[in-house]
DRENBABA-283192 format. One line per field, with one value per residue (C-alpha): x, y, z; chain; residue number from 1. Coordinates in pm, 1 decimal. Example, Ala and Ser with C-alpha at 12.3 -4.5 7.8 and 13.67 -1.06 7.14 Angstrom:
BEGIN
east: 1230.0:1367.0 $
north: -450.0:-106.0 $
up: 780.0:714.0 $
chain: A:A $
n: 1:2 $
This chain:
BEGIN
east: 12526.8:12239.5:11973.8:11606.8:11414.7:11048.7:10883.1:10524.0:10467.7:10666.1:11017.5:11166.1:11505.8:11447.3:11279.4:11580.8:11832.4:11625.7:11587.9:11964.5:12025.8:11767.9:11942.4:12263.2:12462.6:12724.7:12573.6:12922.6:13011.0:12688.7:12764.6:13119.3:13001.6:12730.3:12959.9:13220.8:12974.1:13030.1:12660.5:12606.9:12458.3:12201.4:12060.6:12065.3:11917.6:11757.8:11745.0:11473.3:11248.5:10884.2:10595.9:10382.6:10093.9:10268.7:10585.1:10904.3:11081.6:11369.0:11295.9:11554.5:11453.8:11640.1:11563.7:11646.3:11777.2:11665.0:11321.0:10988.0:10925.6:11081.3:11090.7:11157.5:11196.6:10943.4:10686.2:10795.9:10911.7:11180.1:11115.2:11283.6:11032.9:11274.7:11097.8:11283.1:11277.7:11391.0:11638.3:11961.4:11980.7:12229.6:12287.3:12431.4:12789.2:12744.1:12602.6:12885.5:13138.6:12975.4:12983.4:13350.2:13452.8:13268.9:13481.7:13342.7:13474.6:13508.2:13234.1:12997.2:13083.6:13017.5:12683.3:12572.2:12661.1:12483.4:12162.3:12165.5:12235.6:11934.4:11713.8:11867.7:11825.6:11459.4:11400.8:11582.5:11356.9:11039.9:11122.9:11283.0:11621.3:11982.0:12093.2:12347.6:12067.7:11854.8:11862.7:11743.9:11596.8:11801.7:11525.4:11519.0:11889.9:11988.7:11737.6:11828.3:12202.2:12160.2:11942.6:12144.5:12488.2:12356.7:12214.0:12533.0:12749.9:12528.9:12490.9:12867.0:12911.0:12691.9:12842.5:12596.2:12702.8:12353.7:12045.8:11686.7:11376.4:11011.1:10755.7:10744.9:10402.1:10274.0:9958.2:9735.4:9578.7:9774.9:10056.1:10098.1:10435.0:10565.8:10409.0:10076.5:9945.6:10120.6:9964.3:10088.8:10322.5:10489.1:10660.2:11016.1:10918.6:10752.7:11069.3:11293.7:11063.7:11045.7:11419.0:11527.0:11231.6:11136.9:10843.4:10555.9:10216.2:9957.3:9720.6:9414.3:9615.7:9558.1:9888.5:10254.6:10428.6:10733.0:10942.1:11196.8:11481.8:11334.7:11288.4:11645.9:11785.0:11598.7:11711.6:12077.2:12068.7:11799.3:11927.7:11607.8:11717.5:11429.5:11429.5:11496.2:11200.5:11354.7:11544.8:11703.2:11670.0:11937.7:11780.3:11508.3:11534.9:11226.5:11247.3:10963.5:10801.4:10629.2:10337.7:9993.7:9887.7:9814.6:10162.9:10446.4:10734.7:11017.1:11148.6:11500.3:11589.9:11941.7:11969.0:12231.3 $
north: 10377.5:10318.5:10047.9:10089.0:9779.4:9827.3:9579.0:9675.1:9309.3:9165.9:9024.8:8676.4:8521.3:8389.0:8712.1:8910.9:8688.8:8695.4:9073.8:9128.0:8882.0:9064.6:9389.6:9258.8:9115.5:8863.8:8516.8:8364.6:8474.4:8314.7:7986.1:7981.6:8056.8:7791.6:7530.6:7602.7:7516.9:7148.4:7077.7:6969.6:6636.6:6817.5:7078.6:7227.8:7556.1:7706.2:8064.6:8134.7:8404.0:8404.9:8637.6:8780.7:8999.4:9013.5:9155.4:8959.5:8876.3:8652.0:8341.7:8177.5:7828.3:7598.4:7232.2:6984.1:6647.7:6312.7:6455.9:6348.3:6701.1:7044.3:7213.5:7580.2:7750.1:8010.0:7730.3:7590.9:7721.4:7532.3:7538.4:7288.5:7138.6:6882.7:6601.6:6353.5:6423.2:6233.6:6506.9:6604.2:6929.3:7213.0:7481.1:7829.8:7708.5:7444.3:7702.0:7946.5:7670.4:7615.8:7990.4:8005.8:7746.1:7919.1:8079.5:8428.7:8763.6:8850.8:9113.1:8853.9:8608.7:8870.1:8968.2:8604.4:8532.2:8846.7:8753.6:8397.5:8515.2:8749.6:8452.9:8235.1:8506.8:8541.2:8164.8:8142.4:8405.8:8252.7:7907.3:8016.6:7866.0:7978.8:8074.0:7790.6:7542.1:7649.1:7382.9:7425.8:7119.4:7002.7:7100.2:7453.8:7499.5:7407.3:7643.2:7922.4:7873.2:7882.1:8194.6:8385.5:8307.8:8389.8:8721.5:8816.1:8739.2:8933.7:9229.6:9240.2:9229.0:9536.0:9708.6:9997.2:10297.4:10332.8:10114.2:10227.4:10027.4:10101.7:10008.9:9629.5:9495.2:9183.5:8975.6:8823.8:8493.3:8173.6:7973.5:7600.6:7476.3:7138.9:7163.9:7327.8:7672.1:7999.7:8344.5:8588.7:8769.5:8452.9:8476.0:8498.8:8785.4:8963.0:8928.2:9056.2:9348.6:9438.5:9409.2:9606.2:9849.3:9749.0:9951.7:9709.8:9754.0:9480.2:9429.7:9216.3:8977.2:8626.5:8461.3:8532.2:8798.5:8840.9:8537.1:8520.4:8518.7:8819.5:9005.1:8919.1:9052.0:9377.7:9392.1:9339.1:9633.9:9867.8:10190.5:10392.5:10635.1:10760.8:10764.2:11116.9:11310.1:11287.7:10993.0:10906.1:10539.0:10362.0:10018.2:9806.7:9439.2:9220.8:8920.1:8669.0:8519.3:8182.4:8275.6:8290.5:8649.8:8937.9:9060.6:8851.5:9062.3:9233.3:9534.6:9654.9:9983.4:10094.9:10469.7:10723.7 $
up: 8002.4:8243.3:8275.2:8363.5:8473.0:8388.5:8625.2:8544.0:8448.8:8738.5:8752.2:8769.0:8718.5:8368.5:8257.0:8378.8:8199.3:7880.4:7885.4:7912.1:7629.7:7419.5:7504.8:7351.9:7643.3:7530.6:7474.2:7440.2:7793.4:7915.6:7739.6:7876.8:8231.0:8241.1:8089.1:8356.4:8635.5:8550.1:8593.9:8234.0:8344.0:8556.3:8321.4:7976.6:7859.8:7556.0:7429.3:7174.9:7032.4:7137.8:7066.4:7347.3:7236.6:6896.3:7057.3:6990.0:7314.1:7418.8:7623.6:7854.1:7961.4:8199.3:8134.1:8408.1:8295.0:8436.1:8504.5:8365.0:8243.7:8247.1:8585.9:8615.3:8949.6:8842.1:8878.8:9212.4:9545.1:9721.0:10089.2:10315.2:10557.6:10693.8:10506.2:10289.9:9916.9:9611.3:9518.5:9690.6:9882.4:9852.2:10110.9:10059.6:10116.6:9845.4:9605.4:9674.3:9600.9:9261.1:9191.3:9298.8:9042.8:8758.6:8489.0:8544.1:8662.5:9029.2:8991.1:8845.8:9123.7:9390.4:9237.7:9200.9:9564.2:9679.8:9498.5:9627.7:9983.2:9966.2:9873.5:10146.7:10411.2:10319.8:10330.4:10664.8:10817.7:10673.0:10808.9:11136.2:11050.7:11056.1:10706.0:10697.1:10766.6:10471.6:10203.0:9849.9:9686.8:9390.7:9148.9:9281.0:9333.2:8978.1:8818.5:9055.9:9006.9:8629.1:8637.0:8895.0:8748.0:8400.7:8516.0:8701.7:8397.8:8156.4:8393.4:8441.5:8064.5:8023.1:8333.0:8362.9:8564.4:8714.6:8754.4:8800.4:8885.9:8833.5:9095.4:9094.0:9004.1:9179.2:9153.9:9418.3:9514.2:9567.3:9411.9:9461.2:9582.3:9689.6:10032.8:9955.8:9867.9:9943.0:9936.1:9673.1:9726.6:9854.1:10195.1:10058.4:9828.0:10121.6:10328.7:10050.8:9971.6:10341.1:10407.5:10099.8:10082.3:9729.9:9592.8:9526.5:9365.9:9416.4:9122.7:9052.3:8835.2:8962.9:9046.5:9105.9:8898.5:9125.7:9216.1:9500.5:9247.3:9066.8:9394.6:9497.1:9169.3:9226.9:9589.6:9495.1:9253.8:9389.1:9544.4:9565.1:9296.2:9082.3:8704.7:8572.6:8429.4:8083.9:7943.6:7610.4:7519.1:7321.1:7314.0:7478.2:7573.8:7615.7:7847.7:7825.1:8131.5:8148.8:8371.3:8217.1:8274.7:8044.0:7953.1:8101.5:7970.7:8159.3:7969.9:8038.5:7874.5:7793.4:7852.5:7758.7 $
chain: A:A:A:A:A:A:A:A:A:A:A:A:A:A:A:A:A:A:A:A:A:A:A:A:A:A:A:A:A:A:A:A:A:A:A:A:A:A:A:A:A:A:A:A:A:A:A:A:A:A:A:A:A:A:A:A:A:A:A:A:A:A:A:A:A:A:A:A:A:A:A:A:A:A:A:A:A:A:A:A:A:A:A:A:A:A:A:A:A:A:A:A:A:A:A:A:A:A:A:A:A:A:A:A:A:A:A:A:A:A:A:A:A:A:A:A:A:A:A:A:A:A:A:A:A:A:A:A:A:A:A:A:A:A:A:A:A:A:A:A:A:A:A:A:A:A:A:A:A:A:A:A:A:A:A:A:A:A:A:A:A:A:A:A:A:A:A:A:A:A:A:A:A:A:A:A:A:A:A:A:A:A:A:A:A:A:A:A:A:A:A:A:A:A:A:A:A:A:A:A:A:A:A:A:A:A:A:A:A:A:A:A:A:A:A:A:A:A:A:A:A:A:A:A:A:A:A:A:A:A:A:A:A:A:A:A:A:A:A:A:A:A:A:A:A:A:A:A:A:A:A:A:A:A:A:A $
n: 1:2:3:4:5:6:7:8:9:10:11:12:13:14:15:16:17:18:19:20:21:22:23:24:25:26:27:28:29:30:31:32:33:34:35:36:37:38:39:40:41:42:43:44:45:46:47:48:49:50:51:52:53:54:55:56:57:58:59:60:61:62:63:64:65:66:67:68:69:70:71:72:73:74:75:76:77:78:79:80:81:82:83:84:85:86:87:88:89:90:91:92:93:94:95:96:97:98:99:100:101:102:103:104:105:106:107:108:109:110:111:112:113:114:115:116:117:118:119:120:121:122:123:124:125:126:127:128:129:130:131:132:133:134:135:136:137:138:139:140:141:142:143:144:145:146:147:148:149:150:151:152:153:154:155:156:157:158:159:160:161:162:163:164:165:166:167:168:169:170:171:172:173:174:175:176:177:178:179:180:181:182:183:184:185:186:187:188:189:190:191:192:193:194:195:196:197:198:199:200:201:202:203:204:205:206:207:208:209:210:211:212:213:214:215:216:217:218:219:220:221:222:223:224:225:226:227:228:229:230:231:232:233:234:235:236:237:238:239:240:241:242:243:244:245:246:247:248:249:250:251:252:253:254:255:256 $
C-alpha cells in the first residue's frame, strides 16, 4: 500500500491527522496515545464530520483547557522573542521527554521526534538561536504535540511502503502572530521548504495554506519520488482545514 498526499489546498498538522483518520487509520490507537501523554488537564480534542463545498471531510480539533477560547496552532505562530509570557515554555528536550513517555510504537516515536526537530531547526535558524534554546510557548507546544504525535501514530498504523507528495500549494500576503505580521510563506515554512527541497507553488490565495507543522510533516516523509503516470486508488481520505480559503481540504489517497 502507498499513500499520495494531494497538497493542492495546502497542508497543516490538523489537516494531516484528519485525512489519515478519514482514510481509516485506527482511532483507538490515537485515543490511547493521546491519553498516555498525561496532558489531559491541558487539552482535549474532538473528531467530527464537516462539509466543505458539500464534500464530507473529517475535522480534528485540539481544544486547550483553561483558555478563554479555543487556540489551534494553525492560527498562531509560536516564536520566542525572549519576552515574558503568561504561558510556560517547552524546549525540544521537554517535548522529546513527553513523546518518550507516550504509549506508542518506536517507529511512531521516531517519526514524531523527527517532525518536531524539523520545526525546531527551522525556528532556530529564523531566530538565530541554538536549537536547544528554542522555546515553544505553551499554547503552541500543546497543539503541536497533539497534532504531531497523532499524525505519527496514525501514519505508523497505516505503514505505507511508499509516500508521494504533490506540489505543495501556498498562499500569499500576511498572517498575524503573537508578535506582529509575518509574510506568507512564513519564515519557518520557508526554511523547511529550502532545507528539504519541498516543491512549492505560490498562488493568489490570500493567507497561509501551509503551516510549519504541515511543512515539517511533508519534509519528514518527502523523498522526491514522483507519482507514477497511472495509479489505482483504493480509498481517499479528506482532512478539513480551518483556514478561510476556497477549498481547505487535504486529500490523502491510498494506492495499490
